[in-house]
MISETOR-475207 format. One record per residue (C-alpha): x, y, z. Coordinates in nm, 3 decimals, decimal comma. Example, Ala and Ser with C-alpha at 12.3 -4.5 7.8 and 13.67 -1.06 7.14 Angstrom:
# residues 2
       px       py       pz
    1,230   -0,450    0,780
    1,367   -0,106    0,714
# end
This chain:
# residues 506
       px       py       pz
    8,177  -13,744  -10,607
    8,478  -13,932  -10,481
    8,649  -13,882  -10,817
    8,590  -13,505  -10,797
    8,735  -13,498  -10,445
    9,048  -13,678  -10,558
    9,092  -13,437  -10,847
    9,054  -13,137  -10,612
    9,301  -13,283  -10,363
    9,554  -13,349  -10,639
    9,510  -12,995  -10,769
    9,572  -12,846  -10,424
    9,881  -13,064  -10,390
   10,011  -12,938  -10,723
    9,938  -12,578  -10,619
   10,117  -12,622  -10,288
   10,411  -12,794  -10,456
   10,433  -12,525  -10,721
   10,434  -12,252  -10,454
   10,727  -12,402  -10,264
   10,917  -12,542  -10,562
   10,896  -12,236  -10,785
   10,829  -11,936  -10,553
   11,058  -12,026  -10,263
   11,425  -12,106  -10,295
   11,554  -12,279   -9,983
   11,897  -12,339  -10,131
   12,163  -12,260   -9,872
   12,414  -12,005  -10,008
   12,756  -12,158  -10,059
   12,947  -11,829  -10,057
   12,945  -11,555   -9,792
   12,728  -11,250   -9,850
   12,952  -10,943   -9,878
   12,727  -10,641   -9,921
   12,405  -10,482  -10,038
   12,055  -10,580   -9,926
   11,848  -10,894   -9,957
   11,625  -11,152   -9,792
   11,621  -11,519   -9,711
   11,449  -11,702   -9,861
   11,557  -11,487  -10,157
   11,309  -11,248  -10,318
   11,055  -11,299  -10,039
   10,868  -11,051   -9,823
   10,722  -11,279   -9,555
   10,815  -11,591   -9,363
   10,772  -11,937   -9,509
   10,738  -12,285   -9,370
   11,075  -12,456   -9,393
   11,113  -12,824   -9,485
   11,193  -13,096   -9,233
   11,559  -13,167   -9,142
   11,677  -12,842   -9,296
   12,022  -12,717   -9,196
   12,184  -12,404   -9,334
   12,455  -12,161   -9,223
   12,449  -11,831   -9,407
   12,774  -11,641   -9,368
   12,832  -11,266   -9,388
   13,161  -11,092   -9,445
   13,154  -10,739   -9,305
   13,427  -10,490   -9,374
   13,544  -10,237   -9,115
   13,324   -9,930   -9,103
   13,007  -10,129   -9,181
   12,735  -10,301   -8,982
   12,471  -10,544   -9,111
   12,115  -10,487   -8,998
   11,937  -10,824   -8,976
   11,558  -10,823   -8,937
   11,386  -11,149   -8,840
   11,031  -11,282   -8,851
   10,982  -11,631   -8,707
   10,729  -11,880   -8,577
   10,921  -12,185   -8,467
   10,851  -12,497   -8,267
   11,076  -12,582   -7,975
   11,267  -12,828   -8,194
   11,357  -12,571   -8,463
   11,563  -12,252   -8,448
   11,714  -11,954   -8,625
   12,026  -11,822   -8,453
   12,262  -11,536   -8,538
   12,625  -11,534   -8,420
   12,852  -11,230   -8,426
   13,226  -11,204   -8,483
   13,297  -11,276   -8,115
   13,094  -11,597   -8,122
   12,805  -11,460   -7,915
   12,476  -11,616   -8,027
   12,118  -11,486   -8,020
   11,800  -11,678   -8,108
   11,509  -11,519   -8,295
   11,262  -11,807   -8,285
   10,940  -11,618   -8,218
   10,796  -11,294   -8,349
   11,000  -11,012   -8,498
   11,341  -10,882   -8,400
   11,643  -10,689   -8,520
   12,012  -10,760   -8,476
   12,309  -10,548   -8,581
   12,610  -10,754   -8,681
   12,941  -10,564   -8,652
   13,253  -10,621   -8,858
   13,405  -10,852   -8,955
   13,173  -11,153   -8,977
   12,837  -11,299   -8,878
   12,646  -11,623   -8,932
   12,273  -11,699   -8,947
   12,197  -12,067   -8,877
   11,859  -12,226   -8,956
   11,794  -12,577   -8,826
   11,471  -12,778   -8,833
   11,363  -13,125   -8,729
   10,998  -13,062   -8,820
   10,822  -12,915   -9,120
   10,604  -12,673   -8,922
   10,834  -12,378   -8,842
   10,832  -12,054   -9,040
   11,133  -11,826   -9,087
   11,233  -11,514   -9,279
   11,499  -11,250   -9,246
   11,637  -10,955   -9,437
   11,983  -10,802   -9,437
   12,109  -10,453   -9,506
   12,475  -10,346   -9,509
   12,498   -9,998   -9,354
   12,791   -9,762   -9,404
   12,888   -9,617   -9,067
   13,064   -9,327   -9,235
   12,715   -9,179   -9,263
   12,682   -9,177   -8,883
   12,739   -8,850   -8,697
   13,061   -8,839   -8,492
   13,006   -8,650   -8,166
   13,290   -8,443   -8,016
   13,545   -8,662   -7,840
   13,506   -8,665   -7,462
   13,820   -8,668   -7,244
   13,846   -8,919   -6,962
   13,679   -8,791   -6,648
   13,374   -8,664   -6,838
   13,042   -8,838   -6,761
   12,844   -8,952   -7,066
   12,466   -8,981   -7,047
   12,384   -9,318   -7,205
   12,078   -9,171   -7,369
   12,274   -9,233   -7,689
   12,111   -9,137   -8,015
   12,103   -9,387   -8,304
   12,317   -9,302   -8,606
   12,565   -9,123   -8,378
   12,899   -9,234   -8,234
   13,062   -9,133   -7,905
   13,436   -9,154   -7,840
   13,606   -9,143   -7,497
   13,975   -9,058   -7,508
   14,265   -9,026   -7,265
   14,447   -8,690   -7,305
   14,751   -8,848   -7,140
   14,763   -9,127   -7,400
   14,678   -9,386   -7,135
   14,447   -9,686   -7,174
   14,079   -9,612   -7,114
   13,868   -9,792   -6,852
   13,489   -9,747   -6,858
   13,257   -9,772   -6,559
   12,878   -9,747   -6,579
   12,628   -9,631   -6,316
   12,252   -9,682   -6,325
   12,092   -9,373   -6,169
   11,967   -9,438   -5,813
   12,059   -9,808   -5,835
   12,402   -9,836   -5,673
   12,589  -10,150   -5,774
   12,343  -10,248   -6,048
   12,380  -10,245   -6,426
   12,094  -10,176   -6,667
   12,040  -10,470   -6,905
   11,946  -10,218   -7,176
   12,311  -10,126   -7,228
   12,352  -10,461   -7,403
   12,225  -10,263   -7,701
   12,532  -10,034   -7,691
   12,832  -10,162   -7,888
   13,193  -10,101   -7,785
   13,477  -10,042   -8,032
   13,840  -10,049   -7,925
   13,962   -9,727   -8,081
   13,878   -9,374   -8,196
   13,591   -9,463   -8,431
   13,368   -9,741   -8,564
   13,644   -9,858   -8,799
   13,809   -9,994   -8,485
   13,779  -10,351   -8,360
   13,443  -10,450   -8,210
   13,495  -10,585   -7,856
   13,140  -10,654   -7,736
   12,832  -10,489   -7,594
   12,869  -10,243   -7,307
   12,688  -10,460   -7,050
   12,925  -10,753   -7,097
   13,222  -10,518   -7,129
   13,180  -10,348   -6,790
   13,073  -10,670   -6,613
   13,364  -10,877   -6,737
   13,538  -11,075   -6,458
   13,866  -10,933   -6,588
   13,922  -10,560   -6,616
   13,853  -10,439   -6,969
   14,054  -10,149   -7,106
   14,131  -10,005   -7,446
   14,443  -10,122   -7,626
   14,513   -9,762   -7,723
   14,397   -9,433   -7,575
   14,032   -9,433   -7,686
   13,707   -9,628   -7,690
   13,399   -9,566   -7,907
   13,035   -9,638   -7,819
   12,740   -9,675   -8,057
   12,371   -9,744   -7,994
   12,233   -9,889   -8,319
   11,901   -9,998   -8,174
   11,739   -9,686   -8,031
   11,618   -9,771   -7,676
   11,812   -9,573   -7,417
   11,920   -9,629   -7,058
   11,892   -9,416   -6,745
   12,263   -9,470   -6,693
   12,588   -9,280   -6,723
   12,929   -9,396   -6,839
   13,254   -9,258   -6,700
   13,590   -9,326   -6,859
   13,912   -9,300   -6,660
   14,279   -9,333   -6,737
   14,391   -9,682   -6,643
   14,689   -9,559   -6,442
   14,469   -9,330   -6,233
   14,279   -9,634   -6,101
   14,573   -9,868   -6,054
   14,634   -9,776   -5,689
   14,282   -9,873   -5,578
   14,162  -10,219   -5,478
   13,818  -10,114   -5,596
   13,670   -9,832   -5,798
   13,296   -9,759   -5,816
   13,105   -9,501   -6,017
   12,776   -9,394   -5,855
   12,504   -9,179   -6,014
   12,209   -9,050   -5,814
   11,934   -8,794   -5,856
   11,850   -8,690   -5,499
   12,020   -8,913   -5,243
   12,227   -9,226   -5,216
   12,360   -9,448   -4,937
   12,676   -9,653   -4,972
   12,609   -9,940   -4,731
   12,861  -10,091   -4,495
   13,097  -10,340   -4,663
   12,974  -10,242   -5,009
   13,166  -10,457   -5,263
   13,443  -10,510   -5,011
   13,690  -10,791   -5,068
   13,756  -10,838   -4,698
   14,107  -10,694   -4,699
   14,171  -10,452   -4,409
   14,318  -10,114   -4,500
   14,200  -10,154   -4,858
   14,203   -9,829   -5,050
   13,883   -9,788   -5,247
   13,761   -9,499   -5,458
   13,415   -9,376   -5,548
   13,319   -9,114   -5,802
   12,976   -8,963   -5,744
   12,758   -8,788   -6,000
   12,446   -8,603   -5,885
   12,228   -8,570   -6,193
   11,979   -8,319   -6,050
   12,190   -8,076   -5,847
   12,528   -7,906   -5,841
   12,515   -7,887   -5,460
   12,549   -8,208   -5,259
   12,557   -8,267   -4,884
   12,736   -8,540   -4,694
   12,475   -8,616   -4,428
   12,614   -8,928   -4,264
   12,952   -9,099   -4,238
   13,036   -9,409   -4,033
   13,370   -9,587   -4,030
   13,283   -9,911   -3,855
   13,534  -10,108   -3,650
   13,802  -10,120   -3,920
   13,746   -9,791   -4,100
   14,028   -9,538   -4,099
   14,008   -9,242   -4,335
   13,806   -9,069   -4,606
   13,933   -8,803   -4,845
   13,680   -8,602   -5,045
   13,834   -8,486   -5,371
   13,744   -8,286   -5,677
   13,624   -8,442   -6,004
   13,753   -8,790   -6,097
   14,078   -8,990   -6,059
   14,170   -8,893   -6,416
   14,181   -8,525   -6,322
   14,439   -8,335   -6,120
   14,246   -8,389   -5,800
   14,259   -8,171   -5,490
   14,157   -8,303   -5,148
   13,941   -8,045   -4,970
   13,790   -8,258   -4,694
   13,948   -8,531   -4,482
   13,777   -8,739   -4,215
   13,952   -8,975   -3,972
   13,789   -9,252   -3,774
   13,938   -9,098   -3,459
   13,757   -8,769   -3,522
   13,412   -8,674   -3,391
   13,287   -8,709   -3,747
   12,919   -8,663   -3,668
   12,997   -8,309   -3,547
   13,084   -8,230   -3,909
   12,749   -8,340   -4,048
   12,599   -8,220   -4,267
   12,881   -8,095   -4,491
   12,823   -7,920   -4,821
   13,008   -8,026   -5,136
   12,944   -7,763   -5,406
   12,977   -7,996   -5,704
   12,775   -8,249   -5,897
   13,086   -8,457   -5,977
   13,341   -8,547   -5,709
   13,527   -8,845   -5,564
   13,600   -9,009   -5,231
   13,899   -9,224   -5,145
   13,843   -9,451   -4,848
   14,084   -9,646   -4,629
   13,925   -9,938   -4,449
   13,651  -10,181   -4,546
   13,358  -10,099   -4,317
   13,268   -9,745   -4,417
   12,913   -9,634   -4,491
   12,793   -9,291   -4,601
   12,491   -9,100   -4,723
   12,478   -8,815   -4,974
   12,181   -8,593   -5,051
   12,099   -8,307   -5,286
   11,916   -8,138   -4,997
   11,990   -8,088   -4,628
   11,732   -7,893   -4,430
   11,969   -7,876   -4,134
   12,274   -7,747   -4,323
   12,209   -7,393   -4,197
   12,119   -7,502   -3,842
   12,389   -7,441   -3,578
   12,441   -7,689   -3,297
   12,685   -7,725   -3,011
   13,019   -7,868   -3,125
   12,952   -7,834   -3,495
   13,239   -7,796   -3,743
   13,240   -7,749   -4,118
   13,371   -7,580   -4,430
   13,232   -7,355   -4,700
   13,375   -7,353   -5,052
   13,330   -7,165   -5,374
   13,199   -7,392   -5,648
   13,487   -7,272   -5,868
   13,727   -7,478   -5,656
   13,545   -7,802   -5,739
   13,424   -7,756   -6,094
   13,592   -7,585   -6,390
   13,396   -7,286   -6,518
   13,178   -7,273   -6,205
   13,136   -6,936   -6,036
   13,277   -6,826   -5,701
   12,979   -6,659   -5,533
   12,769   -6,796   -5,248
   12,571   -6,696   -4,939
   12,522   -6,918   -4,635
   12,340   -6,781   -4,331
   12,333   -7,002   -4,021
   12,051   -6,912   -3,780
   12,005   -7,037   -3,424
   11,735   -6,978   -3,164
   12,012   -6,963   -2,902
   12,317   -6,743   -2,873
   12,614   -6,928   -3,018
   12,988   -6,875   -3,019
   13,089   -6,869   -3,384
   13,454   -6,922   -3,471
   13,540   -6,882   -3,836
   13,860   -6,882   -4,035
   13,890   -6,743   -4,386
   14,156   -6,992   -4,492
   14,180   -6,847   -4,839
   14,001   -6,584   -5,043
   14,138   -6,522   -5,391
   13,978   -6,212   -5,540
   14,055   -6,171   -5,909
   13,788   -5,930   -6,021
   13,722   -5,572   -5,914
   13,404   -5,532   -5,714
   13,415   -5,879   -5,563
   13,443   -5,920   -5,188
   13,454   -6,166   -4,902
   13,196   -6,076   -4,639
   13,120   -6,222   -4,295
   12,852   -6,096   -4,058
   12,750   -6,196   -3,706
   12,447   -6,062   -3,524
   12,168   -6,116   -3,276
   11,827   -5,957   -3,213
   11,842   -5,604   -3,072
   12,184   -5,530   -3,215
   12,299   -5,405   -3,547
   12,518   -5,669   -3,705
   12,896   -5,662   -3,701
   13,058   -5,716   -4,038
   13,396   -5,812   -4,172
   13,473   -5,739   -4,538
   13,775   -5,809   -4,759
   13,813   -5,662   -5,106
   14,158   -5,807   -5,173
   14,292   -6,161   -5,154
   14,362   -6,278   -4,799
   14,438   -6,596   -4,607
   14,416   -6,726   -4,251
   14,185   -6,457   -4,115
   14,031   -6,595   -3,795
   13,762   -6,441   -3,575
   13,545   -6,541   -3,281
   13,212   -6,381   -3,196
   12,879   -6,449   -3,027
   12,540   -6,413   -3,191
   12,234   -6,594   -3,314
   12,333   -6,594   -3,678
   12,645   -6,621   -3,888
   12,641   -6,510   -4,252
   12,932   -6,606   -4,475
   12,914   -6,460   -4,824
   13,131   -6,428   -5,130
   13,000   -6,155   -5,358
   13,116   -6,215   -5,715
   13,081   -6,446   -6,011
   13,433   -6,482   -6,149
   13,542   -6,836   -6,227
   13,899   -6,739   -6,131
   13,805   -6,623   -5,782
   13,745   -6,856   -5,489
   13,730   -6,883   -5,113
   13,743   -7,139   -4,834
   13,601   -7,068   -4,489
   13,601   -7,310   -4,197
   13,379   -7,270   -3,895
   13,312   -7,405   -3,547
   13,003   -7,348   -3,336
   12,938   -7,383   -2,964
   12,671   -7,281   -2,718
   12,763   -6,942   -2,568
   12,731   -7,064   -2,211
   13,093   -7,063   -2,108
   13,185   -7,362   -2,327
   13,342   -7,156   -2,598
   13,483   -7,299   -2,917
   13,845   -7,276   -3,022
   13,980   -6,922   -3,049
   14,228   -6,835   -3,321
   14,481   -6,556   -3,330
   14,421   -6,353   -3,644
   14,664   -6,247   -3,909
   14,694   -5,873   -3,955
   14,532   -5,738   -4,267
   14,490   -5,392   -4,413
   14,239   -5,507   -4,671
   13,945   -5,540   -4,432
   13,686   -5,302   -4,307
   13,474   -5,354   -3,996
   13,147   -5,188   -3,914
   12,971   -5,243   -3,581
   12,719   -5,042   -3,385
   12,500   -5,126   -3,088
   12,146   -5,034   -3,005
   12,102   -4,865   -2,666
   11,815   -4,902   -2,423
   11,808   -5,283   -2,421
   11,746   -5,484   -2,109
   12,052   -5,608   -1,923
   12,023   -5,971   -2,025
   12,251   -6,244   -2,149
   12,183   -6,116   -2,498
   12,353   -5,785   -2,410
   12,656   -5,966   -2,272
   12,671   -6,175   -2,585
   12,644   -5,866   -2,801
   12,930   -5,700   -2,617
   13,133   -6,018   -2,649
   13,062   -6,016   -3,021
   13,187   -5,660   -3,063
   13,494   -5,706   -2,846
   13,592   -6,024   -3,024
   13,566   -5,868   -3,366
   13,753   -5,552   -3,274
   14,030   -5,725   -3,081
   14,094   -5,963   -3,364
   14,147   -5,696   -3,628
# end
């Protein structure tokens, strides 16, 4: 019986030896792999147990325009490892389970090291021609890019002014944080994937030194598939050079920039923010606080890379809270701040936007002023339970299309409303009137038309708001009638005041 056992044991040893001596080739390649597909160990389809004290570095040469897909399957002890290193020297271990790594041009190394004979490894490689990837239309700087990037597609960000490109990334509703998933997005320094690989996007935007393109473009690729709830925004380098800090913020419904956010402690520092509201093209500034050392905020169109226009300015010496909330008819806009202690809140909704209150000031804009290709029309009706003194100034109304008009109406219960209408372009048309509601409306949808109206509101109790002398205009028409038989109350006096104000100011 013992003799039979020995024979069986010897047979199993021979079988095991034959399997690993004939079926598996652990010979470490002496020359770099330069193309095609294959596996290691060669001609294998599953992982194998590697011998003790095994050390091998398998090198890959990768030409521009190619990427090597490496697929790993491992079951290693703590003492053994399989590690891949890319052309930049960044290393990634695949010691347990399955995983995939894309190695960009121009080189990569897979290192297998054991000090036991119990670990199992296997990997495959596949050289992929990136010329087969779809090239998306080039995006100019100042254009947000949703980082829901599709595999097998490339995305290029380019400066129209031939400046260097700087990329900032914003995780939606997570101000100041970066999604780890964007490590899966690769960055190429140039107009396509034939350009030099410079790292993954996470490391690129979080570098302690400012990263910028060497030329006027940067290309992004997501080889892996998983996507991020983030946006990227490229800017011209020169457009950011005047700021101590620049921050890109993306939000869906509301966001608060806290006091001293990312401040370097330097008084009078000029910082810039670009905000992207992903769910609305109408945003409201609902709170703004300067702190002890705050000084000024400018609200501007689009991004620093664009020809920006400042439409709103707030000073620390102003009664800023009397201007809250303030509408901003754009999903993409910027703020430039002077002073380190500012805090602010933005929201895609503001239930009190149309609610008058004593001392309130504000502005109304056509969306076409803030966003290219946006339309000019709007309607805002402010309604109060009390009689208010409304002062409004049509600072500018540019009417490009026949049939469009600028229309303002003030009224109160028991009276037919008084209206002011312009059918031609006008500027600096100021009026003062009492009523319980103020309607400001631009009727039209031309992208070339636009209007700006400022307003002030005060309780109609003798504390009237500022009165403006109007400019004469022949392009307006006024209609006002009163209803007789009403009781002699304050409402009647207010109604008369409304009519007199409108007529005298024409």
